C-alpha positions in Angstrom: 99.8 113.4 67.8 102.8 113.4 65.5 105.2 110.6 64.8 108.1 112.6 66.4 106.1 113.1 69.6 105.3 109.4 69.8 109.0 108.6 69.3 110.0 111.1 72.0 107.6 109.5 74.5 108.8 106.0 73.5 112.5 107.0 74.2 111.5 108.5 77.5 109.5 105.5 78.6 112.4 103.1 77.6 114.8 105.2 79.6 112.4 105.1 82.6 112.1 101.3 82.3 115.9 100.9 82.1 116.3 103.1 85.2 113.5 101.2 87.0 115.1 97.8 86.2 118.5 99.0 87.2 117.2 100.3 90.6 115.4 97.0 91.3 118.5 95.0 90.6 120.8 97.3 92.6 118.4 97.3 95.6 118.2 93.5 95.4 122.0 93.2 95.4 122.0 95.3 98.6 119.3 93.0 100.1 116.9 95.9 100.5 114.0 93.5 100.0 115.4 90.6 102.0 113.5 89.9 105.3 116.8 89.5 107.2 118.2 92.9 106.1 118.2 96.1 108.3 115.5 97.5 105.9 113.0 94.8 106.8 109.6 96.0 108.1 106.3 94.6 109.0 104.8 94.8 106.4 107.8 94.7 104.0 107.7 98.4 103.0 110.6 98.5 100.4 109.0 95.7 98.4 105.6 97.3 98.7 107.0 100.6 97.4 108.6 98.9 94.4 105.4 97.2 93.5 102.9 100.1 94.0 104.9 103.3 93.2 105.4 102.6 89.4 101.7 101.8 89.0 100.7 105.0 90.9 103.2 107.0 88.9 101.8 105.7 85.7 98.2 106.4 86.7 99.0 110.0 87.7 101.0 110.6 84.5 98.3 109.1 82.4 95.6 111.3 84.0 97.7 114.5 84.1 99.3 114.5 80.6 97.1 114.4 77.5 100.2 113.9 75.3 101.3 110.8 77.3 97.7 109.6 77.3 97.4 109.8 73.6 100.8 108.0 73.2 99.6 105.2 75.5 96.3 104.8 73.6 98.2 104.7 70.3 100.2 101.6 71.2 99.1 98.4 69.5 97.0 96.3 71.9 98.2 93.1 70.1 101.8 93.9 71.1 100.9 94.7 74.6 99.0 91.5 75.0 101.7 89.4 73.5 104.2 90.6 76.1 102.1 88.6 78.6 103.1 85.4 76.9 106.4 85.4 78.9 104.3 84.4 81.9 104.4 80.8 80.7 107.6 80.9 82.7 105.5 81.0 85.8 105.9 77.2 85.8 109.3 77.9 87.3 107.4 78.6 90.5 106.0 75.1 90.4 109.4 73.6 89.8 110.9 75.6 92.7 108.0 74.3 94.9 108.8 70.7 93.9 112.4 71.3 95.0 111.3 72.8 98.3 112.5 76.4 97.5 109.0 78.0 97.5 105.9 77.2 99.4 103.1 75.6 97.6 100.5 78.0 98.9 102.2 80.7 96.8 104.0 78.8 94.0 101.1 76.6 92.8 98.4 79.3 92.3 101.0 81.9 91.1 102.7 79.4 88.8 99.7 77.9 87.2 97.9 81.2 87.0 100.8 82.8 85.2 100.9 79.8 82.9 97.2 80.1 82.0 97.6 83.8 81.2 100.8 83.2 79.2 99.5 80.3 77.1 96.3 82.2 76.2 98.0 85.5 75.5 98.7 84.8 71.8 95.1 83.7 71.1 93.8 86.9 72.8 96.3 89.1 70.9 95.4 87.5 67.5 91.6 87.1 67.8 90.4 89.6 70.5 92.8 92.5 70.6 91.6 95.6 68.7 88.3 94.0 67.8 85.4 96.0 69.2 83.1 93.0 68.8 85.1 91.1 71.4 85.8 94.0 73.7 84.0 92.3 76.7 86.0 89.1 76.3 89.3 91.1 75.9 88.7 93.1 79.0 87.6 90.1 81.0 90.9 88.3 80.1 92.9 91.4 81.1 91.1 91.5 84.4 91.9 87.8 85.0 95.5 88.6 84.3 95.4 91.4 86.9 93.7 89.2 89.4 96.4 86.6 89.0 99.2 89.1 89.6 97.4 90.6 92.7 96.8 87.2 94.1 100.4 86.1 93.6 101.7 89.3 95.3 99.2 88.8 98.2 100.1 85.2 98.7 103.8 86.0 98.4 103.6 88.5 101.2 101.5 86.3 103.4 104.0 83.4 102.9 107.0 85.6 103.5 109.4 85.2 106.5 108.5 88.8 107.5 106.3 89.1 110.7 103.3 89.8 108.4 103.7 86.3 106.9 100.8 84.1 108.2 100.9 81.2 105.7 104.5 80.1 105.9 105.1 76.7 107.4 108.8 76.1 107.2 109.3 77.1 103.5 108.7 80.7 102.8 108.9 83.1 99.8 112.3 84.4 101.0 113.8 83.4 97.6 111.6 86.0 95.9 113.4 88.7 97.8 116.8 87.9 96.3 118.2 87.9 92.8 117.3 86.7 90.3 113.7 86.1 91.5 113.4 89.5 93.1 113.2 91.1 89.7 109.7 89.5 89.3 107.9 91.3 92.1 109.9 94.5 91.9 109.8 95.0 88.1 107.9 92.4 86.1 104.7 92.3 88.2 104.0 96.1 88.3 105.0 96.4 84.6 102.6 93.7 83.5 99.9 95.2 85.7 100.5 98.5 83.9 100.2 96.8 80.5 96.9 95.3 81.6 95.7 98.7 82.6 96.7 100.2 79.3 95.0 97.4 77.4 91.7 98.0 79.2 92.0 101.8 78.7 92.5 101.1 75.0 89.5 98.8 74.8 87.3 101.6 76.3 88.4 103.9 73.5 88.3 101.3 70.6 85.3 103.0 68.9 86.8 106.4 69.0 90.2 105.2 67.9 89.0 102.5 65.5 90.1 104.5 62.4 93.4 105.6 63.9 95.0 102.3 64.9 96.4 101.6 61.5 97.8 105.1 60.7 101.6 105.3 60.2 102.0 107.8 63.1 100.3 105.5 65.5 101.6 102.1 64.5 105.2 103.4 64.5 105.0 104.2 68.2 105.7 100.9 69.8 107.8 100.0 72.8 109.9 96.9 72.9 
């Protein structure tokens, strides 16, 4: 794939990310995800759509377009892994639990799980990413990161004020349905899951792409 094609895909993806983030913020301002809004369902359908639709759209695009697939595989796994470092901020959940804003059944596993992934991300990016000898360890870490996100979403829903919530005892995850925290489940979580999926797909192709990773056309196509 040419450098121009990679740049075109990068610009398109950045535009999609901007539109996605803007939609998540606008919907949050309209309380679309809030359990007390007229959009509330059991289970919370709008929130579920915002979490699953981007992932589904990515998988379909990846499977259907060879050009997009090549672009995705050309991204540097080190950069994609380093993005996960921001999850150190998951400790915010623990702080909000201490102040009685989030329930411990959600905040503690989600917060400490995110912190564990975030604090180890630089090590994985430096020592494991792009190294075929450490493919198994790299993929295992990516799977743990995915498990952490899926667990957090599941516990968040089960601790929500919606009728589907079964774990809430007074304090619920209502704060996660309003700005600024609502951006996490509606944008950050599915985006990070997609980055994990991309990283695993890259690891599968490491042998085939081993000699291509460092070429100018490939290394120049980075997002963010």
